[in-house]
N, C-alpha and C positions, 0 to 999 in steps of 0.2 A: 543391483539385479536389473536384468532386461527382460521383457517378455510382456505378452499382452495380458497376462493374468496375474503379474506380480504385484506385491503390495505397493501402492502408490504413496510417495511421500506427501506430507501435507502441503496443499497448495499455498503459495505465498500470496498475499493480499497486495494487489497492485493499487496505488492511488495515483489519481491525477495530480499533475504538477500544480502546486498552489492550493490544493484542496486540504482544509483543516482535517485533522485526524480524528478528533473526537467531538461529540455534541458540546462538551464543556468549552473546548476551544472555539467552536463556531458561535456559541452564545457570547462568549468574552469578545470575540472579534467584532461580532455584529453590534454590540453594545458600545464598544469603543469607537467603531466607525461612525455610529449614530451620534455619539457625543461629539466626536470630531466635526461632523457636518454642521451640528447646532452651534458649536463654538465658532466654526468658520463663519457662518451666516451672521451670528451676532457680532463677531469682530469686524466683518466687512461693513455691516450697517453702521456700527459705532464709529469706525474710522472714516466713512464717507461723511457721516453727519458732522464729525468734528472737524474735517477738512473743510467742509462747506461753511460752518461757522467761523473758523479762523480766516478763512479767505474773505468771508464777508466783513470781518473785522479789519482786515488789511485794506480791503477796498475802501472802507470807510476812512481810514487814515490817508489813503491817497487821494481821496475826494477832498479831505480837509486841507491837505497840501496844495491841491489845485485851486481851492477857494482862496487861500492865502496869496497864491501866486498872481491871480488875476484881480484880487481886491473884493471887499465886500461894499454893499450900498452904505452911504452915511447914515447915522442915526437920525430920525425925523427931528426937525428943529435946528439942522445945521451944527450939531454938537460935534465934539472932537471924535476921532476914530477910537474904537474901544482897543485899550491895551497899549496905546502909544505907537511908536515907530516899530514897524515889524510885527505888530500885534495881530490879532485875528481880525481886526476890522480895517486893516490897511493893506495896500499893495506894497510890494518891495521897491518903493521909489518910483512914482509916477513919472517923473521927469528925468529918470536915469536912463543910461544907455542899456541895450540889451545884456551886455556883459555885467554891468552893475546889478541889473535886476536879478539875475541868476545868482550872483554872488550873495546879495542881500537876502535872498530867500533861503539860501543854504546855510548862511552864517549867523544871521539874525533871527531871533525868535527860537521856539522849540522845534528844533529839527533832529531827526534821527540820523545817526551815522549811516553812511552808504546811501544816503538819498540822492537821487538824481533829478536833475532839473535841466531842461533844454527849452531856449527861446526860439521860437518858430516865427519866421517872417517870410512872407510871400511864398509859403509852403515849403520852405527849407529851414533847417536848423542853423542859426548863425552864432550861437554861443551855447555850450552844454558842458556841465560840471557835475561832480560828484562830492559829496560832504565826507571830510574825514575828520575823526575827532583828535585833538591834541591834548595831551595831559601834562601837568608838571611832573617834575622828576619824583615827586612823592606819590605819583599815581593818580592824583586828583584830577578832575576835569578842568581844563583851561579854556579852550575855545574850539569852535569849529572852522575848518578852512575848506575852500572849495579848489578841487583839482579838475583840471580839464580833461575831457574825453578825447580819445583818439577818433581818428576819421571813420575807422571801421565800426567802432561803437556808435558813433553818430548815424552811420548809415543804418545800422540796425534799428536805432530809435526812430529814424525817419521812415522805416518801412512799416511802422505800426499804422493801422487805419485811424484816421482822424474822425472817429465817429463818437467820441466822448464816453466810450465804454471801456472798462478794465480789460486789459489783455496780459497775458503771460509770455514773456520772451526771454531768451538767453543771450545776455550781453557778453561778448568775448572778454575775459579776464575778470568779470565781476560776478558771474553767475545768473541764476534766474530771478527775474524781476516781474513785479506786477506794475504795469505802466498805463497811464491814461492821458488822453489828449483833452486839454481845456482851453477855453476862450473867455475873454471878458465879454461883458454884455454888449459893449460897443464895438467889439471885434478888434480892438486896437492891440490888445496882447494875446498871444497864444503860447501855451507851454506844454511840453511833455514832462510830467512828474512820475517818478517811479519810486518804489520801495522794494528792497529785497525780500524774497520769500524763504530765505534761509531759515529764519526762526520758525516759521510755519512748518516748513518741510521737516526740521529736526524734531519738532513736537510730534509730528505725524509719525515719523520713523520710530521715535521712542515709544510712542503708543503701540505700533505694530510690533516692536520688540517685545514689550511687555506682554502683549495678547499672546504672541507666540510662545513665550516662556511660560505663561500661566497655563496655556492650553496644553502644552507638552507635558507640564507637571501634573496637570489635572488628568490627562489621558493615562499617564503612568500610574497614578494613584488609582484611578477608575479601573485600570486593567488588573492591578493587583488585587483591589478589593472585589472587583467582579469575579476573578479567578477563584478567590477563597469562597465567596458567597455562592456562586454557581457549583463549586465543588461540594459545598455542604448540602445544597438543594438536591444535586444529582447523585448523592452518595446512595440513596436507596435504589436508584436506577442501576448503578454500578453493582450493587449487590444482586439485583435480579439478573443482570447480565453474567456475572460471576457463576451464579446458580446454573443458568442455561448452559454456560460453557462446560461446567463440570458434568452436567448431564450428557452434553454431546460427546464427551470423552469416554463415556462408559461404554463397554461392549455389550450393546443391546441386541445383537444379531442372533446370539445363541447363548445356551447355558442359563443357570440361574442368575438373575439380575437383582442386585440390592440397589433399588431406586430409592434411596433414602434422603437424596438432596431435595431441600425445599427452601424457599425464601423465607428469612425470619419473620415471625409474627409482627414484630415491632415495624417492619417495613411494608405491611399490608394494610395500612390505614385506608378504609373504603372513602374517605373523604378526600383523598388526593389521587391525582391521576397515576402517579408511580405506584401508590398503594393498590390501586385497582389492577394494575399490570401485574404486580407481585401475587395478589390474590388468585387472579385469573391463571398465572403460571402454575401456582401450587395445585389449583383444581385440575388442570390439564395433566400434571405430573401424578396425581392421584388416578386418574382414568388410564394413564399409560402403564403405570405400575400394575394396576388391576389386570389390564390386557396382557402385560408381560407374564404376570404370575399364572394366568389362565393358559397361556401359550406354553409356559413351561410345564405345567401340569399335563397338558394335552400331549407334549412331546415326550414327557416321561412315561405316560401311559403307552404311547406308541411304541417307544424303545423297549419298554418291559414286554409288551405283547411280541415285538419282533424276536427279542431275545428268547422269550419263552417258546415262542412257535418254532424258532430255528432249533433250539435245544430239543424240543419234543419231536421234531422231524427227522433228526439225524438218525436215530435208532430205527423207525420205519423205513427210511430211505436204504440204510444199510442192509435191512432184511430183505427188501425188495430186490436190491441189486444182487445179494447173495444167493436168493432162491433162484432168480433168473439165470445167473451163472451156473448154479448147481444143476438145473434142469437142462440147460444147454449142453453141459458137459457129462450128463449122466449116460448111463448105459442104454436106456431106452431109446429106440430109434424115433426120431421126430422128422417130420417133413421139412422141406426147405422153406416153406412160408412160416412154419412155427419157429424154425431156428432164426430166420431173419426178425420175426416179432420179438423173440427173447433177446436178440442183440440189441434192438431198438429200446427194449425196456432197460437193459442194462446201461445203454448210452444215456438215455433220459434220466435215468436215476443218477448216474454219475454227474451229469450237468446240474441237476438239482441239488446234489450234495454240495458241489462248488458254490452254488448260489446261497445255500443255507450257511456255509461256512463264511462266506463274505458278509452277508447280513448279520451273522453273529458277531463278527469282529467289528463292524461298523457300529453296532449297538454298543459293544464294550467301549469302544473309543468315545462314542458321544456321551457315554455315561461317566467318562473321566477315569476309567479304571487305570490305576498306576502301572507304567511299564517298568521293565527290568533294566534300568540304566547301568551302563558299564563302560569303561574305556574301550572303544572299538576303533580298529583300523578298517577304512573303508576299501583299501586296496584289495585285500584278499576276497572280500565280499564280491567286489566287481569281477575279478578274475574268475572266480568260481561260477558266477552267474553267466558271464559271457561264455565260459566253457560248456555249460549245460545248454545254453541256447545254440551254441555253434553245433552241438551234436544233434539238436532237433532241427536246425535249419542249415542244412549243409548247402543249399543253393543260394545262400547269402554270403556277403564279404563282411568279415568281422574285423574290427580294428580296436585296439587298446591305446590309450594315450594317458599314461601314468607318471606321477612325479617320483623323484629318487627317495624322497624322506616319506615317512608314514603319514597317512592322512587320518589323524585321531580326532575322534568326536566322542561325546558322551551320549550313548544311544542304546536302544534295545536292538541288538544284533539281528534277532529273528525278524523283527518288524522291518528293520531296514533291508534285509535280504528279501522280504517280500515286496517291498517298494521297487527293488532293482528288478526282480523276477517280473513284475507287472509291466514296468516301463520297457525292459528289453524284449520281454515277450510280446507286447504290443507292437514294437518296432518289427519284429519277426513275422507276426500274424498279418499285419495290415499294410505290408509292403510287397511288390512283386518279387519274383526271383532276381538275383543278381544285384539287389539294392545293397549299398554299403551302410553298415551300422557301426557307429563309433561310440565307445564308452570312454568318457574322459573324466579324470578326477583332478581338481585344480583348487588351489586356495585363492580366495578373493576377499581381501580385507579380513574381517572377523568371521567370514563364512567359509566352510568347506563345502564346495559345489561339486555335484556329479551330473554331468551332462550325457544324455543319450541323444545322439544325433543320427539321422538317416537322410538319404538323398532321394526318397521316394515321391510319390505324387503330392504329398501334403495333405493338411486337413482342410475340409471345406470351410469357407469363411463364415457360413451360417452356423456351423457346428462349433467352431473355434471358442466362441465365448461360454459354450455350455460343456466343454469336455470334462470338467471336473464334477459335473452334477451326477447324481445317481441314476443309473439306468439310461444315460445318455448314449445314443448309438447313431452313426451316419447310415444313410440309406444303402451305401455299399461296403464301406470299410468295416463299420461295426454291424455286422450282420450275424444272425445266429449260427451261420455255417461255419464261422470261426470258433465257436464255443464260448464267446464272450458274454458275460452276464451283464455288463454295462456298470459294473461296480468297481472295476480295477483302478481307474484313475481317482474315482471318489476315495478309495482306501488310500492311494498314495497321498492325496492331499490331507487326509486325516491323520495319517502316521507322521508326516512332515510337521503338521501344525502341533501334534502332541509332543513333538521334540523341540518345539520352540522355533521351527523353521518355516519354509514354504516351499511351493513348487510352482514353477512358471513354464510356459510354453510360447515358443516362436515358431510360426509355420508359414511357409509359402511354397508354392510348387518347386520341388527340386531340393527342398531343405526343411527339415522339422527337427526342433531341438526341445527336449523336455529337461528342465534343470532343477535339481533337488538341492535346497540350501539348508544346511545344517550348522549350527554354531560350532566353530572350531574349538577344540578343547584347550589347546596352549598355542601361543605364538609360534610361527613357523621359525625353526632354526636349522642352520646347515647341519646336515647329518655327517657325522665323522667317517672318514674312509675306513672301509672293512679291511681287516687284518689279512695278510696274505695266508692263503691255505684255509681261511675260515669258510665253512659252508655258507652260502648265501641263501636268503629267504627267497620263497618262491616268487615274490614280487619282483625281485631284481631281474627276472627273466623278461619282464614287461615294463621295465622303467622307462625304455625308449619307446617311441612310436612304433607299433608293431602291426603288420598286416597279416591276417590268417585268412586262407580260403581253402575250403574243404575240396579235396580232389585236384588241387592245382599241381 
């Protein structure tokens, strides 16, 4: 359905990208993120602390190797060196060549595999080697051997600062090393000694992997547990929301409203925030129910008064109109002024009679009086209404646009006829001569639609939102000179609603369309071809688009 007054479909709720859908999800996501941040901080601090500790241990080993390389002072009293040759208290051969000193350092005494030693003389490395472990065929340790370093590897060693502090460098083909430059007390010997950082790095990587695995598993468990716990905690809130949703779906705008929805008492614990919300909602619903009940009683009294007054006024108005007509047509001679006054009495009595009839009909529709539903074809009703209007409005152009198959609905034919009379009569009364008025019947989905379209001046934009209100009139179009009571479109809307349908309007200068939507009775099926010689229905004369103009 299209139109400015048609029932609007329920608006879809749009969410921003990345925004969680529910409070439950937001709480769980926030908790998991907080736990993740805490785990990340703890893991980072732990990893850095362990790395610092392991590197301190590695630096201590490098320092010990350096002390062995340059030798320790003799024990007081001229005693022998501690540990014998190659032990902790001796240098690797005080009278040996630089190459022998390097080999002795790497192959004699407790030496870790992949240890690097380089002898430095006059600021340059003259001999450098790395220790390699040799095993027996059984896999047991046999001895250490010293393999020489390439020129590129020696250049990397020689680039390390000679400040006696540990440094980390990457040696081509060997990996990362912790290296230190050491010299003897007399400055006769100087070495670069280094140990690989592979073991330390592997320990740190293993710790990081364990931390990440435990954190991921913990976050998953926390997410599942949090989702369950938050779901249990917010269950009362969901019940409150469900109650509010059910109330929002009730037709509160008119009629008797059964506002019995309440939040269960078990969810209204005043000691909890959610319980306080539930109790407050129940109190609000009690107030709303009281207000709606009072409104309904007031509307019932007003409708009853209108119905009673309308019913009671019908007889006096008929009497006034009859006596006025009888006097005007009597044998007694009356003057022109009196005759004019009697004519005005008849006219106003007729207008008041129409107003009373409309008010009485609206009161009956408001009270929900049952209609006489039966299978009805809209096409004959439209044809008859247009024919009557054509006779009354000979200065308008009339057009029919009807389908070939019957337009069947379940309706009260008399009320639908009144709807068509009001709509087509409005198009005739409120448009200038020469206006084209089109009556169209068309099936649209599950609706059978009747359009009344004209190419007149249109409805004022200020009046358009209120055209279906009672006693709505425009300053010019809806004037008393046309005989309008201001209730015609209100009756159209009430009758359409009583049939389970709706009425809509689209209007702009040069085009105004009123559309009545009624539920179709059966799905549209192709109509079988008429037999030769069989008399056709009157609607067949109007099955195609037809133009009719009086006096053409």
